C-alpha positions, 0 to 999 in steps of 0.5 A, a space after each residue: 504503537 510503533 508502526 513500520 511502513 513499507 510498500 512496492 518492494 517488488 521482491 527486493 524486500 531482503 535488501 531493506 534494513 527494517 527497524 524494529 516496531 510493533 506493527 509492520 505494514 506492507 501497502 502492496 506490490 509485493 511481487 514483480 508480476 504476481 509470481 508465487 515464489 515472490 509471495 513465498 519469499 516475502 512470507 519467509 522474510 516476514 516470518 524472520 522479522 521481530 514485529 509482533 504484528 504484520 499486515 499486508 495488502 496486494 497491489 497492482 503487480 500482485 496478480 496472484 491475489 486477484 487471479 488465484 486468491 486462495 492460493 495466494 492467501 495460503 502462501 502468506 502465513 506470517 501476516 494478516 492479509 486485508 482485502 476490503 477487510 479489517 482487523 483490530 490489533 492491540 486496540 488499533 483498528 486497521 482497514 486494507 484495500 488494494 484498488 486504484 484508478 484504472 490503467 492498462 491491464 494491471 491487477 486491482 483496477 477500477 474506473 474512477 468515480 462510482 466503482 472506486 467510491 463503492 470500495 471506499 464506502 466499505 471503510 468503517 467509521 473509527 478506522 485508525 490505520 487505513 492501508 491502500 495501495 494507491 494514494 488519495 488525489 493531491 497527497 504524495 501522488 505526483 509523478 515527476 517523470 513524463 513517463 511514470 514506470 511506477 504506474 505504467 502511465 504516460 502523463 504530463 510532468 508533475 501530474 497528480 494521479 491519485 484517487 479523488 474518491 479516496 481523498 473524499 473518504 479520508 477527509 470524511 473518516 480522518 484516520 490517524 494514519 494512511 499508508 500507501 505506495 504505488 507512485 514510487 517517486 512520491 515517497 514521503 510523509 505529510 500531515 494534514 488535518 490530524 492524519 499522517 499520510 505515508 507514501 512508503 514506496 521502497 523502490 524508486 522508478 528504477 525498481 531499486 530499493 533505495 527508500 527507507 521504511 517509514 516509522 510512525 508512532 501512534 
C-alpha cells in the first residue's frame, strides 16, 4: 500500500501538490485555530483527491474537535476520523490519537507521565500504522529555534520536546509506520528498529506550506 503523509497544513492544504497513493494520512493541525470553515474546506479538498482511503486525526490547533466533537465530525465526511481509535483498511491496522505533552492552552494537552501513558496504553498490539499529532521523544522532535512557533514554547536551541511515554509505546509495539507532525522544523523521515518514522509537517515555522507530502510504501 502506498501511504501519502501530511500534517500541520493549517488551512494551507490547497497549496500542496499531493502525489497519488492508496491511503492519505493527515496527522493533525488541520486548522488555524479550530474554525469550522477550515474543517469544511479540508473535507472538500479530501473529497477531490483520488486516494481510496483517507485518515485524519486532530492536533493542538483543532479546537473544534475537542470542544464540539459531534459538530467537527459531521463536517469531516470524506475521511475516517480517529481519536484514540482504530480502523483496518485493506488489511492494514491503523490507530490514531491527537494528544501531546502539555503547553500553554492549546487543544488536546495532557501532562507528561501517567496521563499520556494511559492514552498510549490504548494502542493495540499488532498496529501497523500509528498516527499521532506529536512525536516520540528523540525522534524528529528537535526544535531549532530558541522560540518554537510550532509548539508555542520557549526552549533552548536544539531541545528534544517529544513525548517520552510515546517513545516507550512505539519501542514496545514496533508499528511499521509512525506518522506525526507538530514540530514543524523537524520535518523528515528516519528508520529505527523496523519502524519508519515520518514527521510530515507541511508548514514550516512561518506557516508556509513548503514541505512536500511524504510517500511511504508498505
